[in-house]
C-alpha positions, 0 to 999 in steps of 0.5 A: 544395109541398102543405099539410095541407089537401090530401087525404092522411094526417094526419101526427104533428107533430114537436117541433122542438128547439133543434138541429132547428128550422131543419131543419123550417122550411127548406122555407118557401122550397122549399129543403132544408137539411142540416147541413154541415161547413165543414172536411171538407165532409161533409153529415150528418143529423140535426143534430149539434153536431159533424161525425160524420166529422172532429169539427169544430165548424164545422157549420151548415145548408147548402142542397142540391139536394134530389136523392137516391137511394132506398137502401132502402124498405118498402111499409107495409101495416099501419095504425099510425096511425088517420089515416095509411092504408096502403099507403104507402112509407117510404124511406131516401134518400141525398142527391146531394151526400153519400150518407152524409147520409140522410133517412127519408121517404115516396116520394110521387107514384107508386104504391108498387109503382113504388118501387125501390132506386136510384130517383132522387128529388127533394124536395117539401115538405108544409106542416104548421104556421105560426108561428116554428117552422113545420113543412115535411115533406120528402117525395120524388117520382120524378125522371124527368128526372135518371134519364133523363139519368143512369140509376139512382142509385149506392148507398153502399158497405158500410163495413168496421167491424171495422177499428175494433176495439181490442185487449183492454184486459187479459189478464184477462177478467171473463167468467172470474169469473162464471157463470149459476147460475139461470134462471126464467120466468113463464107466457107468453101473449097478453093475460094481463091480469095485473099485469106486476110479478106476472109479474116476481116469478114469474120472479125467485122461480123463478130464485132457487130454481133457483140454490139461493139465498134472496132475502136472498142477492141483493145486486144487481139489473139490468134493461132498460129500467127504468120504461117506460109502453108495455108494455115494463116492470113498473116496473124496479128500484124496483118489484121492490125494493119488491115483494120488499123486497130490499136490494141493494148495487148496481142497474142499470136503464139503457136504453142498454146493449148490447142487452136482455141488456146488463143481464146483462152489467152484472150480470157486471161488478158481480160481477167487480168484487166489488160483488156475489156474486149479481145477479138480472137480469130482463126483463118485457114485457106488450105484448099486454095493453097493446095490448088496453087501448089498443084498448079505451080502458082505457089512454090512450096518450101523445099530443102531438108526436113527440120523440126517436127518433120526431121524424124518423120519426113524420111519415112513419108510420114507427112500427115497426121493421118499416119501419126494418129493412125498408129495410135488408132491401130494400137487402140483397136488391137488393145481393146479388140474393136474394129472401125464401127465406132469410127464409122458411126462418128463419121455418119453422125457428122454427115447427118449433122451437116445435112441440117447445116446449110453452111456445111461443105458435104451434105449428101446422105452417107450410110455406114456402107458408104463409109466402109466402101470408101477408099483408104487414106492411111489405115485405119482411116478411110476417106470419111475418117478425115476432115475436109480442108477448106477456106474460111475464118471464124472470130470470137469476142471475149469480153469482161463479165461486167460488160457482157449484159450490155451486149445485144445478144445473150452472153455465153459464160465460161464454166471451166477451161482445161489446159494441163499438159500431163503427157509428153508433148510428142506424137509417139513417145507416150501413151498410145491408146488415144489421141495425144494430149486428149487426157490432160486438158479433159481431166484438168477442166473437170477439176475447175468445176463441180459439174460432171460429164452427165451435165453436158447437153451437147459435145463439140469435139475436135474431129480432125479424124474420127479417132480424135473425137473418140479419144475426146469422148473417152478422155472427157469421161463419158465412158472408160478407156476402150469403151467408146464402141459400146457407148456410141452404140452404132451412133444412137448415143451421139445422134442429134436426139441422143444422150450426147449430141455430137457436133450437130453442125457436121464437125470438121469431117463434113462441115469443113476444117475451120481448125478448132474455132468452128466448134466454139462458134457452134457451141455459142449458137447452140447455147444462144438458141440460134443453131437453126435447123439443128438446134439441140433442145434444151442445150444449156451446157456445151463442152468444146475441145480442140487440138488434133494432137499436141498441145490441146485444150478443152472448154465448158461453156454455159448459158447465163443463169445455168443450173445443173440438172444432169442428163437422164 
C-alpha cells in the first residue's frame, strides 16, 4: 500500500456516499470488496441496492481476490488536472471472480507502453485520507506470476442486446404527426466571448423565421441539458423564456433524455399528444469561451470532492470522455485485430467535408499522414480523432403535421426515432466493443419503419470522437461488428460521392462541437436541397444520431413524398 505522501499524482478525492463509503474504505486491510448478490452470486460495481443481474435485494460488499484482467485502456497524454501529470494509463479491469464487475482505474508499476488488453493485474491501494470515511484508492499493477502460470486473461464476450427489443406498443406512430419546419444557427466560432444566451436568441429567432412563424405562435420549448455551469448551456428554458418573453404551454429542459436530440424527440411527443402546435427546440454551447475564462482566472471552476459520474473516475485522472471511450476503442481494436486506419479515414473525410462548408471551424486540407503524425491525446485517439470545442447555438422548430405545408419551406418529415436503452447506462460495465448506447437506439429505430440501411442517402452520425461514428456505422447495420474498416474502405464508402456520405458538413471533428443539434440541422439542409457547396445529390432519406455515450438517440428523417428505392 502507498500513501498520498509518496511521489505521484495529486488525486482528486472522491466523495463517499451512503452507498459507496464502504467500498472506498475497504482497502484499509489491503482487501478489495465488491458488491455481491447472495442469490445469483454475481459481483457488480459500482454499489447498487439491487442486483443488476437478478434484481435481488440480497446484496452486500464481499471480499475478492483483487486479481483482474485489463479489458480496455487508454494511455493519456493530455494534462486534464494541474497536479496529475501525463502520461498515465486509465484502464477498465474485469475482476477474476466475475468479468461483469469492472473498475475504471490506473495501471501502475510499469511503463505505459507495456500495458495491453488481456494483461493480468492485481490490486494495490493508495491511502488518501484517514477518518471515519477513510479513502483507499484501488489501483492495479502487473501480475506476472499469474500471467506466467495461466497466460493472458480472457475477455468478456460481447452481449447481443437487440434480443431485448419490445414490439411497437401501437401501430400508430407519433412520428407521422410531426414535421421539422424551421432551423436556425447562430454564428459559430472559437472563443467568441459572447453571452451564450445571445447566441441562443440568434438561433431561435432564425429558426422561427425559417418556419414562417411569429414568436407568439411558439407554444412549446425544449432544450438539453437545462441549466449547466460548465459552458454547456445558456441557462435553459427559464433564461430563454425571460429573454424573449415567451408564454409556452409546455416546456422541457431535462438532461436524462435519449441523447442531446432527445430534447427534439420530447418536442415531437408534445406535439403528437396535442399539447403544442409548434415547439422550439434549442441547444447552446460556449465551451471554448468558458475554457478561456477558466484558464485566465476570470471564471472560478467548481472545486471540492468528486461526486456523481466523476466519483469513480476523477481519482484516476479520467476526466474526459476521450479516456472512457478510448478504453472501448482499444478493446475493439484488440478483439477485431484492426488499427487506426478506419478512424483516420473518418477524420480525413470530415475535414474534406469541412472544406466545402464555409461555416466550419477547421477547413485546411488534411491527409492520412497528417492524421497519423498528430500528437496523441489519449490512445488510441490523436488530435484529429477529437471534436472541436466551440461556441454556438442551433434551434429547430417541431410542428404539427397539419400545419407543416403552410410553412414557407419544404417540411422535413420524421420516419422513425430510436430511443431504447438496451445496455446498462454505464461507461464501463457492459459491452466494450462499441460506444455505449449506440446499439439500442439504432435497433429500436429500425423496428419503427419498413425501411432498411440500404435506403439511407446520407448519414449524420455523432462524431465526438472518430470511434463514435464508427460505432454508429456498425450499430445502424451498415456493416457487421468489427467490419467497419473494410466497409469504410479507406474513406471511399463514406466520401461525399460514396455509397454512404458521412457528415458532409465536416461533423464535430472539423465543423465544431454543436453537441448533436448540428447533425439535425445538416440533415434538414440536405433534405431541403439547401446544403450549398456540399449537397449530396438526390438526398431524400437521412439518418441522424446523437449521444457520445449514455443515453443516446437516433432519427430517420425524410423529404415529403419520399419513396424508397434503396442505394445501389
